[in-house]
N, C-alpha and C positions, 0 to 999 in steps of 0.2 A: 287818311292815305291818301295820295292824289295820284291821280291816275291821266292817261291823255283826253286830251280834250281838242276839240274842231270848233271853228270860227271864221267868218269872215271877216272881221277885223286884222289890221294889220297891229298888233300887240294887244295884248290886254288894256282893258277899259273898263271905266263906268256903260254900260249900255250894248256892251257887246253881248253879242248873244251865244249860248256854247251849247254844242251837241256831242253825241256821244260814239260818231262816227266819223268817218272821212265824204262819206256821202249826204252829210247836215239835213238828216233825218229824225230824231232820236233828241230830244230836246235833255239836256245836261239833268235837269231838277233843281229843287229846293235846295239849300245846303251849304259848304264852303269849297271852294275852291283853290287849293295850294297849288304854284304855281313856280315853286323853287324859289321863290322872294317872297311875292307877298300872299296872303289870304283872303281873297273874295267872296262878299255875299251875293248868292247866287238867290233867285227868287226860283219860283214855279212853272214859271217861263225860260229859263236857262239863260235869264237877264243877268249882267253884274251889274247891282246897284249898288255897290260901294266896297270899302276896305271892311273888314267885320269890326265890330264893337269888345275886340277882344284878345287877349295875344295869342296866335298862332305856336304852337309846341312841334316842331319836326323835332319829332328823333329816331336812330339807328340803333341798330345792337351790331353788332359783328365779331365775331369767335374767327383765331387762324392759329396757324401753327401747330394745332393741335387741340387748341384749349377748350375747356369747356368750362363755359361760366354763366350767369345768369345776372341780366342786370333787374333792379327794380324804381320805376321812380312814384315818389312819395308826393303828395299838392294834399299842402296843411295836412301833414301828419300819417294823413291815408294812401293804402296801397293803391297807382291806379295803373299799373300798368308792371304787368311782369314778360323779361323775353328772356327766353333762354334757348333761341336758336337765330343765326342772322336775319332781322327783320326789321322793320322803321314802321313809322306812321305817326299821324297828330293827334294831339291834344287839345281842347281849351283851357285858357287861362286867364282869370279874371285880376283883376289892378287888386293889390292886396294879400294874392295866392303867394305861399309858399311854397318852395318847390326843393326838392332836395333829390340824389341819386344814391344807389347800394350797388355795387358793382361784384360780386362774390365768385373765386374762382372756386368751381367744387370738387374737383381732382388738380391734385399734383401735377405739371409740367414730368413727360420722363427725358432719360439723356436721349441723345446731350444736350435738345433744350429745352432745361430744366425749372430754364429761368420765366415764371409765369406772370407779366404785367398785364395790370388789368387799368383801365387811362378812359378819363369824358376828356371829350372837345368839347367845347360850348363858346358862341358869340357872345355869354354873360360869360365876366372872369373867374366869377363868384363858385360858378359849375365846374373849372377845371380842374381838373388832379390827375396824378398815379401813383402807383404802389407796385412793387413789384415781392414776390415771393416765393424763394428757390426752394424746390424740391415740395414745396407744400400747399397747403388751402389757404385760402385768407378774404377778408374781404374789404373794400375800400368804398368808403361814407362820405360823398361832397360833402363841403360848409352849405346852407341854406341861403335861397334868393329869394328874397319878396323880392313878386312881380310891380313895376311901377308905372304910372302914368301913362308915362314916355314909352312905356311897352306896349299898351293897347295897339291895335293896328299892323304891327310888327309879327315879326318870326323870332320867335329864341331857336337856336339850335339848338340842339345836343348828340353825340354821340357817341356812344359808348364800344368798348371793344377791351376785350380780352385776348390776349398774344402769348402762344410758347415763342421762345427763342433761349440763343446759346445764353446772351449773357441779359442782365435789365438795363 
């Protein structure tokens, strides 16, 4: 998951040094920083050394209108993320990895908003899907997407939503 970062650079790029606070005292540290567009590789000196050699999955889970749902992200058929609250994060994917998502509406939506919609939105069309359950529970499972060479160094977005409304 990304958090606020501080730097003296005008826009992030290779060789920029990242800090944890506006006073520019504490270095960011080794790891990955996601700025909303790019996943940057950062060394132990807080310096950006390049983009990552993998795809960065930026995911979120949202529940609105009283919906109670659970999102599960599967990579290579293994459940790697389970979210049953409003939350978000990042996950590392490699070329050849397969990914799919399930969203389960855990309890039926009540009147007058008894239509429970579950949906996924993504910048990878295969992972975009929607379903509706009227006065009942149910599970949506997306088709499987395979991470390709062109995904390496980029960000795959995945947003899951469970919502109760008057209609589907």
